[in-house]
PLY file of the C-alpha trace (Angstrom):
ply
format ascii 1.0
element vertex 556
property float x
property float y
property float z
element edge 555
property int vertex1
property int vertex2
end_header
0.00 0.00 0.00
2.82 2.37 0.88
4.55 1.62 -2.43
1.37 2.48 -4.33
1.09 5.79 -2.50
4.76 6.56 -3.20
4.30 5.74 -6.88
1.31 8.09 -7.12
3.30 10.83 -5.39
6.17 10.37 -7.86
3.78 10.45 -10.85
2.01 13.60 -9.62
5.35 15.27 -8.85
6.71 14.40 -12.30
3.53 15.80 -13.91
3.80 19.13 -12.08
7.54 19.32 -12.87
6.79 19.01 -16.60
3.98 21.59 -16.41
6.31 23.94 -14.55
9.03 23.30 -17.12
6.65 24.28 -19.92
5.51 27.48 -18.22
9.09 28.56 -17.42
10.10 28.06 -21.03
6.95 29.40 -22.69
6.18 32.61 -20.77
7.30 35.72 -22.70
8.78 33.52 -25.42
8.38 36.16 -28.13
10.42 38.75 -26.22
12.99 36.59 -24.43
15.58 35.95 -25.66
15.74 39.39 -27.21
15.65 39.57 -30.98
15.35 36.84 -33.56
18.77 35.56 -34.54
19.68 34.78 -38.16
19.97 31.05 -37.39
16.44 31.09 -36.00
15.17 32.87 -39.10
16.95 30.37 -41.36
15.40 27.36 -39.63
11.99 29.05 -39.65
11.82 29.85 -43.37
12.97 26.33 -44.21
10.21 24.94 -42.00
7.72 27.09 -43.94
9.20 25.96 -47.25
9.06 22.28 -46.26
5.49 22.63 -45.00
4.32 24.30 -48.22
6.32 22.48 -50.88
8.19 19.52 -49.34
11.42 21.29 -50.38
13.86 23.55 -48.57
14.48 27.16 -49.57
16.89 26.03 -52.31
14.47 23.57 -53.89
15.95 20.36 -52.46
13.18 17.83 -51.85
12.99 16.49 -48.27
16.61 17.39 -47.48
18.59 16.06 -44.51
20.89 19.11 -44.39
20.27 22.82 -44.96
22.76 25.12 -46.68
22.50 28.28 -44.59
24.69 31.39 -44.80
27.40 30.37 -42.34
27.51 26.56 -42.14
25.36 23.52 -43.01
22.60 22.75 -40.53
20.60 19.59 -39.84
17.24 19.81 -41.59
15.51 17.65 -38.97
15.11 20.65 -36.69
13.05 22.46 -39.34
10.87 19.35 -39.69
10.17 19.55 -35.95
9.08 23.16 -36.43
6.51 22.40 -39.14
3.48 21.79 -36.85
4.12 25.07 -35.06
4.67 27.24 -38.15
1.49 25.80 -39.66
-0.67 26.39 -36.57
0.81 29.60 -35.08
0.89 32.96 -36.88
3.53 34.61 -34.69
6.83 33.65 -36.41
9.03 34.04 -33.33
6.81 31.92 -31.07
6.28 29.35 -33.81
10.02 29.03 -34.43
10.93 28.67 -30.74
8.15 26.34 -29.59
9.96 23.34 -31.08
12.90 24.01 -28.74
10.55 24.46 -25.80
8.91 21.07 -26.31
12.19 19.33 -27.13
13.59 20.80 -23.91
10.63 19.43 -21.94
11.04 16.02 -23.58
14.72 16.09 -22.61
13.71 16.65 -18.96
11.37 13.67 -19.20
14.11 11.60 -20.86
16.55 12.50 -18.08
13.94 11.50 -15.49
13.47 8.06 -17.12
17.23 7.64 -17.61
18.02 8.50 -13.99
15.30 6.16 -12.75
16.77 3.37 -14.89
20.37 3.93 -13.87
19.77 5.05 -10.26
16.43 5.41 -8.43
13.19 7.42 -8.39
14.39 9.97 -5.82
17.44 10.88 -7.87
15.26 10.94 -11.00
12.77 13.39 -9.46
15.47 15.66 -8.02
17.33 15.62 -11.37
14.22 16.62 -13.30
13.45 19.44 -10.83
17.02 20.76 -11.05
16.93 20.56 -14.85
13.58 22.38 -14.92
15.03 25.30 -12.95
18.51 25.19 -14.52
19.56 28.50 -16.16
21.69 26.51 -18.61
18.79 24.36 -19.73
16.32 27.26 -19.80
18.59 29.41 -21.99
19.19 26.63 -24.51
15.60 25.36 -24.66
14.10 28.83 -25.24
16.25 29.54 -28.29
16.10 27.95 -31.71
19.15 25.72 -31.59
19.67 22.09 -32.56
21.82 21.25 -29.51
18.78 20.66 -27.26
17.53 18.09 -29.79
20.93 16.41 -29.94
21.01 16.25 -26.13
17.55 14.69 -26.05
18.57 11.89 -28.41
21.90 11.43 -26.61
20.08 10.72 -23.33
17.59 8.41 -25.08
20.40 6.50 -26.82
22.19 5.94 -23.48
18.88 4.85 -21.95
18.32 2.20 -24.61
21.94 1.08 -24.34
21.44 0.43 -20.62
18.19 -1.42 -21.35
19.99 -3.50 -23.97
22.80 -4.39 -21.56
20.36 -5.33 -18.79
17.68 -7.05 -20.86
17.45 -10.78 -21.50
14.75 -10.24 -24.11
13.83 -7.53 -26.63
17.58 -6.91 -26.96
17.33 -6.51 -30.74
14.67 -3.81 -30.29
16.73 -1.96 -27.68
19.88 -2.20 -29.79
18.02 -0.87 -32.83
16.58 2.04 -30.84
20.03 2.77 -29.42
21.48 2.92 -32.94
18.76 5.20 -34.33
18.97 7.64 -31.43
22.78 7.64 -31.50
22.66 8.55 -35.17
20.15 11.34 -34.54
22.20 12.80 -31.70
25.43 12.81 -33.72
23.69 14.03 -36.87
22.09 16.96 -35.06
25.21 18.42 -33.45
28.94 18.06 -34.03
30.02 17.70 -30.38
27.95 14.53 -29.99
30.09 12.88 -32.67
32.93 12.91 -30.13
31.13 12.73 -26.79
28.59 9.98 -27.46
31.04 7.28 -28.66
33.28 8.02 -25.65
30.33 7.69 -23.25
29.26 4.45 -24.91
32.77 3.08 -24.35
32.70 4.12 -20.68
29.24 2.63 -20.18
30.38 -0.68 -21.66
33.49 -0.65 -19.52
31.67 0.11 -16.28
28.89 -2.38 -17.03
31.08 -5.33 -17.95
34.15 -4.41 -15.92
34.64 -5.73 -12.41
35.25 -3.69 -9.29
36.70 -6.77 -7.62
39.59 -7.88 -9.78
40.96 -7.19 -13.22
40.80 -10.92 -13.93
37.03 -11.03 -13.30
36.64 -7.98 -15.50
38.40 -9.70 -18.42
36.29 -12.83 -17.95
33.11 -10.76 -17.96
34.17 -8.93 -21.12
35.00 -12.22 -22.87
31.66 -13.66 -21.83
29.77 -10.72 -23.35
32.09 -10.05 -26.27
29.34 -10.37 -28.89
27.25 -7.67 -27.19
30.25 -5.34 -26.91
31.27 -5.82 -30.54
27.68 -5.22 -31.71
27.41 -1.95 -29.75
30.82 -0.72 -30.95
30.10 -1.51 -34.62
26.66 0.12 -34.52
28.04 3.22 -32.75
30.70 3.59 -35.45
28.06 3.03 -38.13
25.81 5.72 -36.63
28.72 8.17 -36.37
30.00 7.60 -39.91
26.47 7.85 -41.34
25.90 11.15 -39.54
29.13 12.50 -41.03
28.20 11.40 -44.55
24.75 12.97 -44.40
25.81 16.36 -43.12
29.02 17.91 -44.42
30.65 19.57 -41.43
34.34 19.80 -42.28
34.13 23.46 -43.29
32.62 24.50 -39.98
34.98 22.32 -37.94
38.04 23.71 -39.71
36.75 27.26 -39.23
36.43 26.96 -35.44
39.31 24.52 -34.82
42.11 25.61 -32.51
44.50 24.96 -35.42
42.87 27.75 -37.41
43.34 30.32 -34.64
46.27 32.63 -35.52
46.61 33.90 -31.93
48.54 30.89 -30.63
51.00 30.95 -33.51
51.50 34.72 -33.19
52.25 34.38 -29.47
54.70 31.57 -30.24
56.55 33.68 -32.82
56.70 36.63 -30.42
58.33 34.43 -27.79
60.84 33.00 -30.26
61.83 36.40 -31.64
61.82 37.90 -28.17
64.33 35.42 -26.84
66.57 36.06 -29.86
69.99 34.38 -29.64
70.01 34.08 -25.84
69.47 30.31 -26.14
70.88 27.79 -28.63
68.58 27.17 -31.59
67.96 23.53 -30.66
66.95 24.47 -27.11
64.63 27.18 -28.40
62.93 24.65 -30.70
62.43 22.22 -27.85
60.85 24.83 -25.59
58.96 26.90 -28.16
57.21 24.77 -30.78
53.73 24.34 -32.24
52.81 21.05 -30.48
53.48 22.44 -26.98
51.90 25.80 -27.82
48.70 24.25 -29.19
48.57 21.69 -26.37
48.83 24.49 -23.83
46.04 26.37 -25.63
43.75 23.31 -25.63
44.41 22.49 -21.96
43.75 26.10 -20.96
40.53 26.10 -22.94
39.48 22.76 -21.41
40.04 23.96 -17.84
37.88 27.04 -18.49
34.85 24.74 -18.51
35.38 23.91 -14.84
35.96 27.45 -13.67
33.55 29.13 -11.22
33.28 32.01 -13.70
31.86 29.75 -16.38
29.64 27.51 -14.23
28.40 29.76 -11.43
29.16 33.44 -12.02
29.25 34.67 -15.63
28.30 31.84 -17.97
29.76 31.44 -21.45
29.42 32.19 -25.13
27.88 32.82 -27.67
27.37 36.35 -26.39
23.68 36.29 -27.34
23.14 33.66 -24.62
24.97 35.48 -21.83
22.75 36.58 -18.94
24.30 39.44 -16.97
25.81 38.42 -13.62
24.35 34.93 -13.85
26.09 31.62 -14.25
24.86 28.43 -15.84
24.19 26.94 -12.41
22.94 28.47 -9.17
25.51 28.95 -6.42
23.39 26.81 -4.07
24.11 23.88 -6.40
27.85 24.00 -5.70
27.66 22.49 -2.18
25.04 20.00 -3.42
27.33 18.85 -6.26
30.30 18.49 -3.89
28.14 16.58 -1.41
26.88 14.34 -4.21
30.42 13.54 -5.37
31.44 12.80 -1.76
28.42 10.50 -1.28
29.14 8.69 -4.56
32.78 8.06 -3.60
31.97 6.99 -0.04
29.12 4.67 -1.03
31.09 3.27 -3.99
28.28 4.33 -6.30
28.31 2.14 -9.41
27.44 5.20 -11.53
30.28 7.37 -10.25
32.75 6.57 -13.03
30.14 7.03 -15.75
28.93 10.44 -14.56
32.45 11.67 -13.86
33.22 10.64 -17.45
30.22 12.65 -18.67
31.55 15.64 -16.72
35.13 15.42 -17.97
34.55 14.15 -21.52
31.81 16.61 -22.53
34.13 19.67 -22.79
36.66 17.88 -25.01
35.15 18.86 -28.40
34.50 22.36 -27.05
38.13 22.75 -25.93
39.34 21.97 -29.47
37.63 25.12 -30.76
38.49 28.78 -30.40
35.51 30.84 -31.53
32.96 31.94 -28.90
34.55 30.04 -26.05
33.96 28.77 -23.43
30.81 27.64 -25.20
27.60 26.74 -23.39
26.44 24.98 -26.56
29.37 22.67 -27.34
29.75 21.59 -23.71
26.02 21.17 -22.98
26.10 17.41 -22.12
28.01 18.36 -18.96
24.66 19.28 -17.46
23.69 15.61 -17.22
26.50 14.88 -14.74
26.03 18.11 -12.81
22.32 17.49 -12.14
23.06 13.88 -11.16
25.59 14.79 -8.47
23.42 17.67 -7.29
20.43 15.30 -7.08
22.58 12.77 -5.20
23.41 15.50 -2.69
19.72 16.37 -2.27
18.84 12.71 -1.82
21.43 12.43 0.94
19.83 15.35 2.78
16.35 13.94 2.15
17.35 10.69 3.88
18.32 12.45 7.12
16.33 10.71 9.84
15.94 13.73 12.09
12.75 15.36 10.74
13.46 18.77 12.27
16.96 18.98 10.77
15.73 17.73 7.40
12.84 20.19 7.32
15.13 23.05 8.32
17.72 22.20 5.66
15.17 21.87 2.86
13.44 25.08 3.90
16.80 26.88 3.73
17.70 25.29 0.38
14.25 26.04 -1.06
14.47 29.66 0.11
17.88 30.15 -1.51
16.64 28.49 -4.70
13.61 30.80 -4.85
15.80 33.88 -4.44
18.36 32.75 -7.04
15.69 31.64 -9.55
13.97 35.02 -9.12
17.23 36.90 -9.63
18.06 34.89 -12.75
14.55 35.47 -14.14
14.86 39.24 -13.71
18.31 39.26 -15.33
17.16 37.04 -18.17
13.82 38.62 -19.01
14.55 42.28 -18.21
18.24 43.12 -17.97
19.32 41.06 -21.00
17.29 43.33 -23.26
19.56 46.26 -22.38
23.00 44.65 -22.02
24.90 44.05 -25.30
21.67 43.75 -27.33
23.48 43.89 -30.66
24.32 40.17 -30.79
20.86 38.84 -31.59
20.08 40.55 -34.94
17.06 42.35 -33.45
17.40 45.22 -36.00
16.77 42.74 -38.82
13.28 42.05 -37.49
12.66 45.80 -37.12
13.83 46.43 -40.69
11.53 43.74 -42.06
8.58 45.11 -40.08
9.24 48.65 -41.29
9.67 47.58 -44.91
6.47 45.51 -44.73
4.55 48.71 -43.92
6.01 50.89 -46.69
7.22 48.50 -49.42
4.18 49.22 -51.62
5.49 52.79 -52.01
8.62 51.55 -53.83
9.33 49.61 -57.00
12.76 48.45 -55.81
14.44 47.83 -52.46
18.25 47.91 -52.42
20.11 46.23 -49.54
23.84 46.89 -49.16
26.58 46.20 -46.57
26.38 42.39 -46.80
23.09 42.20 -44.89
22.37 38.81 -46.45
20.41 37.39 -43.49
17.75 40.04 -44.17
16.27 37.93 -46.97
15.03 35.40 -44.38
13.27 38.13 -42.40
11.64 39.42 -45.58
10.32 35.89 -46.16
8.95 35.85 -42.59
6.90 38.98 -43.30
5.72 37.82 -46.76
7.86 40.30 -48.68
9.68 37.52 -50.53
7.85 34.32 -51.43
9.08 30.76 -51.06
8.69 30.34 -54.81
11.08 33.26 -55.44
13.63 31.69 -53.09
13.42 28.27 -54.74
13.69 29.87 -58.20
17.04 31.37 -57.13
18.81 28.59 -55.16
21.91 29.62 -53.22
21.63 33.17 -54.62
22.61 34.52 -51.17
26.17 33.31 -51.78
26.60 35.68 -54.74
28.13 39.14 -54.54
24.93 40.62 -55.92
21.55 38.97 -56.40
17.85 39.72 -56.80
14.76 38.24 -55.18
11.61 39.84 -56.56
12.01 43.59 -56.15
14.74 43.17 -53.54
18.33 43.70 -54.70
21.11 42.54 -52.36
24.68 43.81 -52.67
27.42 42.52 -50.36
29.67 45.52 -50.99
30.22 48.19 -48.34
28.00 51.20 -49.05
27.72 50.34 -52.75
24.83 52.50 -53.89
24.75 51.89 -57.62
22.59 54.10 -59.82
20.29 56.25 -57.70
16.69 55.97 -58.83
13.46 57.50 -57.57
10.98 54.96 -56.23
13.77 52.97 -54.62
14.18 52.23 -50.92
17.80 51.90 -49.77
18.85 49.94 -46.66
22.36 50.52 -45.35
24.46 51.00 -42.24
24.32 54.39 -40.55
27.82 55.41 -41.66
27.10 55.13 -45.38
25.11 58.35 -45.71
27.46 60.32 -43.49
30.81 59.19 -44.91
30.29 58.64 -48.64
29.74 61.08 -51.47
26.82 60.26 -53.71
24.59 59.44 -50.76
23.81 63.13 -50.14
20.83 62.98 -52.49
19.13 60.52 -50.15
16.93 61.43 -47.23
16.14 59.43 -44.12
12.89 57.49 -44.05
13.52 55.90 -40.67
16.43 54.82 -38.50
16.74 51.40 -36.87
18.24 51.26 -33.39
19.31 48.67 -30.85
17.49 48.54 -27.52
20.18 50.73 -25.98
19.29 53.51 -28.44
22.33 53.12 -30.71
21.30 53.75 -34.33
22.73 51.08 -36.61
20.80 50.99 -39.92
18.92 53.49 -42.03
16.10 53.24 -44.54
16.66 55.91 -47.21
15.00 57.26 -50.34
15.72 59.87 -53.01
15.04 63.35 -51.64
11.48 64.35 -52.52
0 1
1 2
2 3
3 4
4 5
5 6
6 7
7 8
8 9
9 10
10 11
11 12
12 13
13 14
14 15
15 16
16 17
17 18
18 19
19 20
20 21
21 22
22 23
23 24
24 25
25 26
26 27
27 28
28 29
29 30
30 31
31 32
32 33
33 34
34 35
35 36
36 37
37 38
38 39
39 40
40 41
41 42
42 43
43 44
44 45
45 46
46 47
47 48
48 49
49 50
50 51
51 52
52 53
53 54
54 55
55 56
56 57
57 58
58 59
59 60
60 61
61 62
62 63
63 64
64 65
65 66
66 67
67 68
68 69
69 70
70 71
71 72
72 73
73 74
74 75
75 76
76 77
77 78
78 79
79 80
80 81
81 82
82 83
83 84
84 85
85 86
86 87
87 88
88 89
89 90
90 91
91 92
92 93
93 94
94 95
95 96
96 97
97 98
98 99
99 100
100 101
101 102
102 103
103 104
104 105
105 106
106 107
107 108
108 109
109 110
110 111
111 112
112 113
113 114
114 115
115 116
116 117
117 118
118 119
119 120
120 121
121 122
122 123
123 124
124 125
125 126
126 127
127 128
128 129
129 130
130 131
131 132
132 133
133 134
134 135
135 136
136 137
137 138
138 139
139 140
140 141
141 142
142 143
143 144
144 145
145 146
146 147
147 148
148 149
149 150
150 151
151 152
152 153
153 154
154 155
155 156
156 157
157 158
158 159
159 160
160 161
161 162
162 163
163 164
164 165
165 166
166 167
167 168
168 169
169 170
170 171
171 172
172 173
173 174
174 175
175 176
176 177
177 178
178 179
179 180
180 181
181 182
182 183
183 184
184 185
185 186
186 187
187 188
188 189
189 190
190 191
191 192
192 193
193 194
194 195
195 196
196 197
197 198
198 199
199 200
200 201
201 202
202 203
203 204
204 205
205 206
206 207
207 208
208 209
209 210
210 211
211 212
212 213
213 214
214 215
215 216
216 217
217 218
218 219
219 220
220 221
221 222
222 223
223 224
224 225
225 226
226 227
227 228
228 229
229 230
230 231
231 232
232 233
233 234
234 235
235 236
236 237
237 238
238 239
239 240
240 241
241 242
242 243
243 244
244 245
245 246
246 247
247 248
248 249
249 250
250 251
251 252
252 253
253 254
254 255
255 256
256 257
257 258
258 259
259 260
260 261
261 262
262 263
263 264
264 265
265 266
266 267
267 268
268 269
269 270
270 271
271 272
272 273
273 274
274 275
275 276
276 277
277 278
278 279
279 280
280 281
281 282
282 283
283 284
284 285
285 286
286 287
287 288
288 289
289 290
290 291
291 292
292 293
293 294
294 295
295 296
296 297
297 298
298 299
299 300
300 301
301 302
302 303
303 304
304 305
305 306
306 307
307 308
308 309
309 310
310 311
311 312
312 313
313 314
314 315
315 316
316 317
317 318
318 319
319 320
320 321
321 322
322 323
323 324
324 325
325 326
326 327
327 328
328 329
329 330
330 331
331 332
332 333
333 334
334 335
335 336
336 337
337 338
338 339
339 340
340 341
341 342
342 343
343 344
344 345
345 346
346 347
347 348
348 349
349 350
350 351
351 352
352 353
353 354
354 355
355 356
356 357
357 358
358 359
359 360
360 361
361 362
362 363
363 364
364 365
365 366
366 367
367 368
368 369
369 370
370 371
371 372
372 373
373 374
374 375
375 376
376 377
377 378
378 379
379 380
380 381
381 382
382 383
383 384
384 385
385 386
386 387
387 388
388 389
389 390
390 391
391 392
392 393
393 394
394 395
395 396
396 397
397 398
398 399
399 400
400 401
401 402
402 403
403 404
404 405
405 406
406 407
407 408
408 409
409 410
410 411
411 412
412 413
413 414
414 415
415 416
416 417
417 418
418 419
419 420
420 421
421 422
422 423
423 424
424 425
425 426
426 427
427 428
428 429
429 430
430 431
431 432
432 433
433 434
434 435
435 436
436 437
437 438
438 439
439 440
440 441
441 442
442 443
443 444
444 445
445 446
446 447
447 448
448 449
449 450
450 451
451 452
452 453
453 454
454 455
455 456
456 457
457 458
458 459
459 460
460 461
461 462
462 463
463 464
464 465
465 466
466 467
467 468
468 469
469 470
470 471
471 472
472 473
473 474
474 475
475 476
476 477
477 478
478 479
479 480
480 481
481 482
482 483
483 484
484 485
485 486
486 487
487 488
488 489
489 490
490 491
491 492
492 493
493 494
494 495
495 496
496 497
497 498
498 499
499 500
500 501
501 502
502 503
503 504
504 505
505 506
506 507
507 508
508 509
509 510
510 511
511 512
512 513
513 514
514 515
515 516
516 517
517 518
518 519
519 520
520 521
521 522
522 523
523 524
524 525
525 526
526 527
527 528
528 529
529 530
530 531
531 532
532 533
533 534
534 535
535 536
536 537
537 538
538 539
539 540
540 541
541 542
542 543
543 544
544 545
545 546
546 547
547 548
548 549
549 550
550 551
551 552
552 553
553 554
554 555
């Protein structure tokens, strides 16, 4: 009878956690995060295109990868957006709702995973912590494929555990593991490194022996067929994900090897030391391998710094919340307590979750742009909520009711204060601190042009504002048919979509014609001759009041 009551309590708690998770991620979704980033716009217009025609914006039928402006993106995310863009008129809300629901599903997946690998108490505490987590909230309110990749990563590990434990349905579990592994690695580059490493650790900890090395070898030999099957299918999923989505250009662009800073610093040291040391000694001390290794190690350690985790957060800048970390400070003692409990109790999951913690930043540490990155290192959150939940469970099991009640009242009070502070910083302050990293002026430009475009026969866009075409599609200024009739036109120096002419040159005006609306950066009219015949229609500003773009026309 008691077990039935406990089960009902767990089910009701899990239900309210998911409802709370939805509300936290849905409220004020149109305004927070500020602006509508170019990546969000790109995914959105492809979702519209797929919903209307079954093709992406470039006319590719049912694609698996999208060719956006910066780097290829997985098309699956746009497929997830289709129900929302069909049913909801507001483009920003429609674009972001997919992330919201995928984020909620990831909380549910973590709950089921933790219950499978640990127990119900840890599962409930983990889901609550994930629901309130600034890191998870930030990622699941923005249009980004990493939350989807994380969801499938957790599901793939769940089915792997079920496969290793099960004496029946093992073919089903192995198949589901393979499919979800592929989806996770296909959806985000970091998973291509992290997931295979975690699979290896999970196999090792499951079949290894804590008693003797000899028993471990015997256990591995006994289950060799299972191990080989998992390894082969993991490799298959990884290779397939690489073949479907070309990612070498993006990887090479952000790789630490492409960063000139390390090499410049190395040359400065070599030239600075001059002839004070023999040439051979200088080469031993100052060389590329040691310089790049030092750079990677430094970058890796940044992911465990208090600044990154608890105080300031990380990059991209558009995801930074002023004076807020990715975790609440109250979680620090809980995480340390959880690690202590795991070591002292010889927790069978300790090695696995420590591996999640220390392996997740590896792909992120091999990059240099926008680091430390909250996106590339996101799987770390799985280990952090586990140890924090383990700490909470330890406090929950205190037998003295008065002490337990006092501790949880204190912890709950601190959580309420820190969640409130984060919410204020995220929803209010973020709109005024460095607002220029989320392309908010692009939305304003599209809205302004939508109101006055009928007054002009041509609209000229200069200064390489290529992402604007996606915003014009959002506001029905450019049709999907026009996009598909001009595939990959955005990669050209100059191109036309309907009455919109795009020029990537800096302040290149061309022939000035009446009846034409010109869109350019603020400096063009002030600093270039030939622009003095144009008058201001309206100026576009950031939230801090800084004017950045102008809409111009021939002086009437």
